[in-house]
All heavy atoms as an XYZ file, in Angstrom:
667
protein
N       0.840     -1.164      0.000
C       0.000      0.000      0.000
C       0.887      1.230      0.000
O       1.958      1.214      0.589
C      -0.897      0.020      1.224
C      -1.928     -1.065      1.257
S      -3.078     -0.783      2.621
C      -4.170     -2.139      2.320
N       0.421      2.260     -0.636
C       1.145      3.523     -0.668
C       0.390      4.524      0.199
O      -0.794      4.765     -0.011
C       1.268      4.063     -2.108
C       2.011      5.384     -2.127
C       1.952      3.040     -3.012
N       1.085      5.044      1.198
C       0.513      6.019      2.119
C       1.457      7.204      2.239
O       2.655      7.069      1.999
C       0.320      5.403      3.511
C      -0.590      4.188      3.616
C      -0.468      3.561      5.011
C      -2.029      4.579      3.334
N       0.931      8.320      2.655
C       1.785      9.487      2.851
C       2.758      9.306      4.006
O       3.902      9.726      3.943
N       2.285      8.658      5.073
C       3.129      8.471      6.244
C       2.566      7.338      7.091
O       1.549      6.747      6.747
C       3.236      9.772      7.052
C       1.876     10.284      7.476
O       1.134      9.607      8.186
N       1.528     11.486      7.037
N       3.229      7.064      8.200
C       2.779      5.994      9.101
C       2.040      6.554     10.313
O       1.928      5.891     11.333
C       3.981      5.149      9.573
O       4.898      6.003     10.266
C       4.648      4.444      8.434
N       1.535      7.771     10.195
C       0.795      8.397     11.279
C      -0.560      7.742     11.490
O      -0.883      6.713     10.899
N      -1.360      8.350     12.327
C      -2.653      7.773     12.682
C      -3.808      8.501     12.000
O      -4.807      8.844     12.616
C      -2.825      7.795     14.199
C      -1.822      6.894     14.880
C      -2.072      6.785     16.369
N      -1.109      5.885     16.968
C      -1.303      4.578     17.120
N      -2.410      4.019     16.701
N      -0.377      3.832     17.682
N      -3.673      8.719     10.698
C      -4.726      9.367      9.931
C      -5.768      8.371      9.446
O      -5.716      7.177      9.749
N      -6.717      8.846      8.666
C      -7.811      8.020      8.195
C      -7.386      6.881      7.280
O      -7.787      5.734      7.474
N      -6.566      7.179      6.266
C      -6.110      6.134      5.343
C      -5.237      5.112      6.066
O      -5.338      3.904      5.815
C      -5.345      6.753      4.175
N      -4.412      5.586      6.959
C      -3.538      4.691      7.710
C      -4.351      3.780      8.634
O      -4.066      2.583      8.748
C      -2.528      5.499      8.535
C      -1.549      6.293      7.709
C      -2.067      7.673      7.327
O      -3.262      7.939      7.328
N      -1.151      8.563      6.976
N      -5.356      4.325      9.278
C      -6.204      3.528     10.161
C      -6.961      2.475      9.361
O      -7.069      1.314      9.779
C      -7.189      4.428     10.931
O      -6.412      5.353     11.719
C      -8.097      3.629     11.843
N      -7.456      2.847      8.187
C      -8.127      1.895      7.309
C      -7.172      0.770      6.916
O      -7.518     -0.416      6.978
C      -8.655      2.607      6.065
C      -9.361      1.705      5.106
C     -10.649      1.250      5.371
C      -8.741      1.308      3.937
C     -11.300      0.411      4.481
C      -9.378      0.472      3.041
C     -10.660      0.024      3.314
N      -5.951      1.134      6.519
C      -4.954      0.129      6.133
C      -4.609     -0.782      7.304
O      -4.453     -2.001      7.130
C      -3.692      0.820      5.609
N      -4.508     -0.228      8.490
C      -4.194     -1.039      9.668
C      -5.329     -2.000     10.003
O      -5.083     -3.130     10.414
C      -3.882     -0.148     10.872
C      -2.551      0.558     10.772
S      -1.160     -0.568     10.511
C      -1.243     -1.564     11.990
N      -6.564     -1.577      9.831
C      -7.697     -2.478     10.061
C      -7.645     -3.670      9.112
O      -7.931     -4.801      9.510
C      -9.019     -1.735      9.940
C      -9.274     -0.809     11.108
O      -8.753     -1.022     12.197
N     -10.060      0.218     10.887
N      -7.258     -3.422      7.876
C      -7.101     -4.520      6.918
C      -5.942     -5.417      7.343
O      -6.067     -6.638      7.385
C      -6.879     -3.979      5.495
C      -8.136     -3.264      5.005
C      -6.484     -5.101      4.539
C      -7.949     -2.502      3.720
N      -4.802     -4.807      7.666
C      -3.619     -5.571      8.059
C      -3.896     -6.448      9.277
O      -3.472     -7.602      9.330
C      -2.452     -4.621      8.352
C      -1.145     -5.251      8.783
C      -0.610     -6.204      7.711
C      -0.118     -4.173      9.097
N      -4.617     -5.923     10.235
C      -4.920     -6.690     11.442
C      -5.833     -7.878     11.164
O      -5.792     -8.875     11.874
C      -5.594     -5.785     12.470
C      -4.680     -4.753     13.070
C      -5.446     -3.887     14.060
N      -4.676     -2.733     14.465
C      -5.073     -1.476     14.328
N      -6.255     -1.190     13.797
N      -4.298     -0.491     14.726
N      -6.669     -7.774     10.141
C      -7.690     -8.797      9.936
C      -7.380     -9.802      8.828
O      -8.092    -10.797      8.710
C      -9.042     -8.132      9.654
O      -8.987     -7.406      8.446
N      -6.340     -9.584      8.033
C      -6.046    -10.530      6.952
C      -5.392    -11.796      7.502
O      -4.874    -11.806      8.616
C      -5.128     -9.916      5.866
C      -3.763     -9.560      6.453
C      -5.790     -8.749      5.181
C      -2.720     -9.225      5.408
N      -5.418    -12.819      6.705
C      -4.706    -14.063      7.019
C      -3.244    -13.836      6.639
O      -2.881    -13.898      5.470
C      -5.309    -15.219      6.229
C      -4.622    -16.542      6.493
O      -3.595    -16.566      7.204
O      -5.127    -17.560      5.979
N      -2.409    -13.551      7.623
C      -1.006    -13.227      7.348
C      -0.169    -14.445      6.968
O       0.992    -14.314      6.602
C      -0.410    -12.450      8.519
C      -0.923    -11.005      8.552
C      -0.251    -10.178      9.622
N      -0.495    -10.652     10.965
C      -1.614    -10.438     11.654
N      -2.605     -9.770     11.104
N      -1.743    -10.890     12.878
N      -0.756    -15.620      7.049
C      -0.082    -16.816      6.528
C      -0.167    -16.851      5.003
O       0.674    -17.442      4.337
C      -0.723    -18.083      7.104
C      -0.574    -18.237      8.606
C       0.881    -18.452      9.010
O       1.592    -19.178      8.309
O       1.288    -17.872     10.046
N      -1.205    -16.233      4.465
C      -1.426    -16.238      3.006
C      -1.052    -14.925      2.335
O      -0.702    -14.908      1.166
C      -2.888    -16.539      2.706
C      -3.307    -17.942      3.118
C      -4.752    -18.228      2.777
N      -5.028    -17.941      1.374
C      -6.221    -17.581      0.917
N      -7.250    -17.463      1.732
N      -6.398    -17.348     -0.369
N      -1.164    -13.821      3.064
C      -0.975    -12.500      2.471
C      -0.009    -11.673      3.301
O       0.088    -11.845      4.514
C      -2.309    -11.749      2.387
C      -3.358    -12.469      1.613
C      -4.380    -13.135      2.276
C      -3.336    -12.508      0.234
C      -5.360    -13.804      1.576
C      -4.307    -13.182     -0.481
C      -5.322    -13.834      0.190
N       0.655    -10.770      2.635
C       1.526     -9.811      3.316
C       1.247     -8.445      2.727
O       1.150     -8.293      1.507
C       2.997    -10.165      3.129
C       3.904     -9.149      3.784
C       5.354     -9.564      3.778
O       5.660    -10.744      3.713
N       6.228     -8.592      3.859
N       1.130     -7.464      3.585
C       0.955     -6.091      3.139
C       2.205     -5.319      3.539
O       2.574     -5.283      4.710
C      -0.287     -5.435      3.768
C      -1.559     -6.169      3.336
C      -0.366     -3.961      3.373
C      -2.823     -5.645      3.992
N       2.851     -4.729      2.552
C       3.989     -3.856      2.797
C       3.569     -2.438      2.445
O       2.597     -2.217      1.713
C       5.193     -4.291      1.967
C       5.726     -5.641      2.417
O       5.565     -5.988      3.598
O       6.311     -6.349      1.580
N       4.307     -1.474      2.956
C       3.930     -0.081      2.798
C       5.053      0.734      2.173
O       6.211      0.597      2.556
C       3.576      0.526      4.160
C       2.378     -0.118      4.797
C       2.531     -1.195      5.658
C       1.108      0.339      4.526
C       1.434     -1.806      6.240
C      -0.004     -0.268      5.102
C       0.165     -1.337      5.955
N       4.692      1.584      1.229
C       5.583      2.610      0.691
C       5.044      3.931      1.218
O       3.868      4.262      1.012
C       5.589      2.597     -0.829
N       5.876      4.655      1.944
C       5.448      5.901      2.579
C       6.464      7.000      2.292
O       7.617      6.738      1.947
C       5.275      5.736      4.111
C       4.237      4.677      4.430
C       6.591      5.414      4.796
N       6.021      8.230      2.470
C       6.918      9.364      2.313
C       7.620      9.716      3.609
O       8.688     10.318      3.599
C       6.155     10.597      1.828
C       5.414     10.350      0.537
O       4.206     10.491      0.488
N       6.113      9.967     -0.505
N       7.013      9.335      4.727
C       7.576      9.727      6.015
C       7.159      8.719      7.088
O       6.029      8.235      7.092
C       7.052     11.117      6.379
C       7.710     11.763      7.540
C       7.255     13.211      7.722
O       6.398     13.703      6.973
O       7.774     13.839      8.652
N       8.073      8.416      7.992
C       7.786      7.524      9.111
C       7.578      8.367     10.361
O       8.409      9.204     10.703
C       8.934      6.512      9.319
C       8.990      5.545      8.138
C       8.781      5.765     10.634
C      10.095      4.530      8.205
N       6.435      8.150     11.030
C       6.130      8.840     12.276
C       6.388      7.878     13.430
O       5.835      6.792     13.478
C       4.672      9.285     12.318
C       4.330     10.440     11.420
C       5.259     11.030     10.601
C       3.043     10.942     11.400
C       4.935     12.086      9.777
C       2.695     12.002     10.590
C       3.648     12.587      9.771
N       7.213      8.290     14.381
C       7.540      7.439     15.528
C       6.328      7.141     16.397
O       6.231      6.082     16.993
C       8.636      8.082     16.377
C       9.978      8.085     15.655
O      10.191      7.219     14.784
O      10.797      8.955     15.964
N       5.397      8.066     16.498
C       4.238      7.854     17.363
C       3.027      7.347     16.579
O       1.921      7.364     17.069
C       3.874      9.142     18.106
C       3.513     10.261     17.145
O       3.751     10.175     15.949
N       2.948     11.328     17.672
N       3.247      6.870     15.367
C       2.152      6.374     14.545
C       2.045      4.860     14.608
O       2.236      4.242     15.654
N       1.769      4.270     13.461
C       1.565      2.831     13.358
C       2.837      2.056     13.003
O       2.779      0.854     12.792
C       0.517      2.543     12.286
C      -0.889      2.919     12.667
C      -1.601      3.846     11.931
C      -1.521      2.321     13.752
C      -2.908      4.169     12.261
C      -2.822      2.639     14.095
C      -3.512      3.568     13.335
O      -4.804      3.882     13.667
N       3.962      2.698     12.937
C       5.196      2.070     12.465
C       5.514      0.762     13.177
O       5.725     -0.269     12.540
C       6.389      3.042     12.608
O       6.061      4.265     11.961
C       7.640      2.447     12.009
N       5.560      0.779     14.486
C       5.921     -0.424     15.244
C       4.911     -1.548     15.045
O       5.284     -2.713     14.885
C       6.057     -0.106     16.735
C       7.246      0.790     17.031
O       8.186      0.816     16.205
O       7.235      1.459     18.086
N       3.636     -1.191     15.024
C       2.610     -2.220     14.831
C       2.680     -2.810     13.431
O       2.522     -4.023     13.248
C       1.219     -1.661     15.109
C       0.150     -2.729     15.068
C      -1.248     -2.228     15.367
O      -1.436     -1.017     15.593
O      -2.164     -3.070     15.364
N       2.911     -1.970     12.438
C       3.056     -2.470     11.065
C       4.162     -3.522     11.001
O       3.979     -4.606     10.454
C       3.389     -1.325     10.102
C       2.256     -0.384      9.803
S       2.874      1.018      8.848
C       1.348      1.822      8.401
N       5.290     -3.177     11.563
C       6.434     -4.102     11.534
C       6.168     -5.355     12.361
O       6.547     -6.459     11.959
C       7.685     -3.388     12.011
C       8.174     -2.372     11.000
C       9.457     -1.705     11.412
N       9.962     -0.857     10.351
C      10.497      0.331     10.550
N      10.644      0.811     11.775
N      10.928      1.046      9.531
N       5.501     -5.203     13.505
C       5.224     -6.374     14.346
C       4.253     -7.341     13.671
O       4.252     -8.531     13.984
C       4.673     -5.942     15.708
O       3.355     -5.473     15.597
N       3.453     -6.844     12.749
C       2.527     -7.688     12.004
C       3.143     -8.211     10.706
O       2.450     -8.773      9.869
C       1.224     -6.933     11.724
C       0.397     -6.595     12.969
C      -0.767     -5.680     12.617
C      -0.094     -7.860     13.651
N       4.446     -8.009     10.533
C       5.161     -8.590      9.406
C       5.303     -7.715      8.181
O       5.816     -8.162      7.151
N       4.885     -6.479      8.265
C       4.982     -5.583      7.113
C       6.363     -4.949      7.023
O       7.000     -4.668      8.029
C       3.939     -4.467      7.213
O       2.646     -4.974      7.095
N       6.783     -4.728      5.798
C       7.996     -3.950      5.554
C       7.556     -2.542      5.182
O       6.509     -2.349      4.573
C       8.806     -4.566      4.424
C       9.417     -5.904      4.840
C      10.131     -6.551      3.705
N       9.093     -7.095      2.808
C       9.333     -7.931      1.822
N      10.565     -8.320      1.564
N       8.358     -8.384      1.073
N       8.364     -1.567      5.557
C       8.057     -0.171      5.277
C       9.201      0.407      4.445
O      10.363      0.344      4.848
C       7.883      0.637      6.573
C       6.774      0.030      7.430
C       7.579      2.096      6.247
C       6.666      0.631      8.815
N       8.852      0.949      3.291
C       9.823      1.562      2.396
C       9.537      3.056      2.335
O       8.395      3.474      2.189
C       9.708      0.984      0.988
C       9.908     -0.505      0.957
C       8.822     -1.370      0.943
C      11.182     -1.050      0.950
C       8.996     -2.740      0.914
C      11.365     -2.429      0.928
C      10.267     -3.259      0.911
O      10.442     -4.616      0.894
N      10.584      3.847      2.438
C      10.431      5.292      2.344
C      10.768      5.717      0.918
O      11.837      5.386      0.395
C      11.342      6.019      3.357
C      11.204      7.522      3.206
C      10.998      5.584      4.775
N       9.825      6.421      0.301
C      10.018      6.942     -1.050
C       9.847      8.457     -0.974
O       9.229      8.971     -0.044
C       9.023      6.311     -2.054
C       7.572      6.525     -1.623
C       9.307      4.832     -2.228
C       6.539      6.014     -2.619
N      10.395      9.182     -1.952
C      10.283     10.641     -1.893
C       8.840     11.101     -2.098
O       8.027     10.401     -2.699
C      11.177     11.116     -3.038
C      11.310      9.958     -3.948
C      11.141      8.723     -3.115
N       8.537     12.290     -1.584
C       7.245     12.902     -1.870
C       7.133     13.100     -3.370
O       8.116     13.445     -4.024
C       7.117     14.266     -1.187
C       6.826     14.184      0.278
C       7.847     14.199      1.214
C       5.516     14.105      0.724
C       7.572     14.127      2.570
C       5.229     14.034      2.076
C       6.260     14.046      2.992
O       5.989     13.974      4.323
N       5.949     12.893     -3.902
C       5.768     13.135     -5.334
C       5.558     14.619     -5.568
O       4.699     15.253     -4.957
C       4.562     12.368     -5.888
C       4.387     12.650     -7.357
C       5.148     11.964     -8.288
C       3.521     13.636     -7.802
C       5.033     12.237     -9.633
C       3.407     13.916     -9.138
C       4.162     13.219    -10.055
O       4.051     13.508    -11.387
N       6.367     15.149     -6.443
C       6.237     16.521     -6.921
C       6.473     16.475     -8.428
O       7.151     15.574     -8.932
C       7.279     17.449     -6.276
C       7.237     17.480     -4.768
C       6.053     18.311     -4.282
N       6.115     18.520     -2.850
C       5.372     17.899     -1.961
N       4.512     16.998     -2.349
N       5.466     18.164     -0.684
N       5.953     17.440     -9.141
C       6.122     17.448    -10.596
C       7.604     17.440    -10.958
O       8.032     16.717    -11.862
C       5.405     18.668    -11.219
C       5.725     18.785    -12.697
C       3.909     18.575    -11.004
N       8.414     18.181    -10.226
C       9.834     18.285    -10.565
C      10.630     17.018    -10.257
O      11.734     16.846    -10.738
C      10.485     19.495     -9.881
C      10.463     19.443     -8.377
C      11.432     18.728     -7.670
C       9.487     20.116     -7.655
C      11.404     18.669     -6.287
C       9.462     20.066     -6.273
C      10.419     19.345     -5.601
O      10.405     19.294     -4.231
N      10.096     16.103     -9.448
C      10.840     14.872     -9.153
C      10.095     13.627     -9.632
O      10.269     12.548     -9.096
C      11.167     14.765     -7.666
C       9.965     14.409     -6.818
O       8.828     14.562     -7.233
N      10.222     13.931     -5.619
N       9.269     13.808    -10.646
C       8.462     12.712    -11.170
C       9.300     11.463    -11.435
O       8.947     10.374    -10.994
C       7.755     13.161    -12.462
C       7.023     12.064    -13.147
N       5.761     11.668    -12.760
C       7.369     11.262    -14.185
C       5.367     10.671    -13.534
N       6.314     10.414    -14.406
N      10.407     11.614    -12.142
C      11.218     10.454    -12.512
C      11.929      9.838    -11.304
O      12.072      8.617    -11.221
C      12.207     10.821    -13.619
C      11.504     11.174    -14.905
C      11.466     12.478    -15.354
C      10.848     10.196    -15.641
C      10.796     12.807    -16.526
C      10.174     10.504    -16.810
C      10.146     11.813    -17.252
N      12.343     10.654    -10.350
C      12.960     10.129     -9.123
C      11.943      9.298     -8.330
O      12.266      8.225     -7.825
C      13.474     11.295     -8.279
C      14.169     10.872     -7.013
C      14.678     12.085     -6.251
C      15.351     11.655     -4.973
N      15.855     12.800     -4.207
N      10.716      9.786     -8.263
C       9.651      9.072     -7.554
C       9.362      7.738     -8.240
O       9.294      6.697     -7.594
C       8.395      9.941     -7.511
C       7.219      9.273     -6.839
C       7.038      9.370     -5.472
C       6.290      8.535     -7.581
C       5.957      8.763     -4.844
C       5.217      7.921     -6.964
C       5.048      8.039     -5.603
O       3.986      7.431     -4.992
N       9.188      7.766     -9.543
C       8.889      6.551    -10.309
C      10.024      5.548    -10.169
O       9.792      4.344     -9.983
C       8.629      6.877    -11.793
C       7.375      7.746    -11.937
C       8.523      5.617    -12.636
C       6.102      7.112    -11.445
N      11.264      6.015    -10.233
C      12.410      5.119    -10.102
C      12.434      4.468     -8.716
O      12.658      3.258     -8.597
C      13.707      5.893    -10.337
C      14.934      5.035    -10.282
C      16.189      5.838    -10.579
C      17.401      4.943    -10.480
N      18.641      5.662    -10.735
N      12.187      5.230     -7.680
C      12.182      4.690     -6.310
C      11.068      3.661     -6.146
O      11.282      2.579     -5.587
C      12.015      5.818     -5.299
N       9.891      3.976     -6.647
C       8.758      3.066     -6.519
C       8.988      1.790     -7.327
O       8.780      0.677     -6.831
C       7.471      3.768     -6.960
C       6.239      2.987     -6.652
C       5.750      2.924     -5.364
C       5.571      2.302     -7.646
C       4.613      2.198     -5.063
C       4.430      1.570     -7.358
C       3.956      1.520     -6.065
N       9.441      1.938     -8.553
C       9.689      0.762     -9.400
C      10.793     -0.127     -8.838
O      10.724     -1.347     -8.963
C      10.020      1.179    -10.829
C       8.792      1.583    -11.596
O       7.672      1.234    -11.242
N       8.988      2.349    -12.662
N      11.798      0.460     -8.212
C      12.873     -0.362     -7.652
C      12.351     -1.234     -6.514
O      12.780     -2.378     -6.359
C      14.046      0.502     -7.194
O      13.715      1.252     -6.054
N      11.402     -0.727     -5.736
C      10.784     -1.532     -4.672
C      10.040     -2.712     -5.292
O      10.166     -3.851     -4.843
C       9.825     -0.679     -3.818
C      10.598      0.360     -3.018
C       8.996     -1.559     -2.888
C       9.721      1.407     -2.355
N       9.271     -2.440     -6.331
C       8.503     -3.501     -6.993
C       9.416     -4.557     -7.593
O       9.173     -5.756     -7.443
C       7.604     -2.913     -8.082
C       6.521     -1.946     -7.627
C       5.760     -1.406     -8.840
C       5.580     -2.590     -6.643
N      10.463     -4.132     -8.262
C      11.374     -5.075     -8.930
C      12.201     -5.873     -7.935
O      12.350     -7.101     -8.091
C      12.281     -4.310     -9.887
C      11.551     -3.739    -11.084
C      12.395     -2.793    -11.896
O      13.614     -2.662    -11.628
O      11.831     -2.139    -12.786
N      12.740     -5.226     -6.920
C      13.608     -5.915     -5.966
C      12.857     -6.958     -5.138
O      13.442     -7.953     -4.723
C      14.267     -4.904     -5.030
C      15.304     -4.038     -5.697
C      15.790     -2.914     -4.807
O      15.524     -2.942     -3.584
O      16.422     -1.984     -5.340
N      11.589     -6.727     -4.914
C      10.819     -7.625     -4.057
C       9.858     -8.534     -4.825
O       9.154     -9.320     -4.218
C      10.062     -6.809     -3.023
C      11.002     -6.094     -2.094
O      11.599     -6.718     -1.228
N      11.181     -4.797     -2.295
N       9.836     -8.378     -6.142
C       9.010     -9.230     -7.005
C       7.548     -9.276     -6.550
O       6.968    -10.350     -6.401
C       9.604    -10.617     -7.108
C      11.019    -10.601     -7.661
C      11.563    -11.960     -7.904
C      12.953    -12.002     -8.431
N      13.724    -10.868     -8.655
N       6.982     -8.112     -6.324
C       5.565     -8.042     -5.941
C       4.698     -8.421     -7.126
O       5.030     -8.186     -8.267
C       5.198     -6.625     -5.478
C       5.759     -6.291     -4.122
C       6.860     -5.461     -3.999
C       5.183     -6.810     -2.984
C       7.371     -5.141     -2.756
C       5.698     -6.504     -1.731
C       6.790     -5.663     -1.630
O       7.295     -5.372     -0.405
N       3.540     -9.035     -6.826
C       2.598     -9.346     -7.893
C       1.366     -8.474     -7.760
O       1.220     -7.715     -6.865
C       2.201    -10.812     -7.870
C       1.608    -11.258     -6.545
O       1.502    -10.445     -5.615
O       1.241    -12.435     -6.452
């Protein structure tokens, strides 16, 4: 999942509800975020088996840097 950060916002809470309820023997959810918040969901995400990757914020001027960072995560980990 791609999120802005690991804080306790609405999208993050929704993602955590999914992560908590999936069959983690069959599925794994990893996160690509722009920023890690120490007081957010970071520790719980990791304790539930998720990996967290930090990618740059998307801006028009760094479009190619963002795409390269995101694609390298997909290629290195062979996500389907």
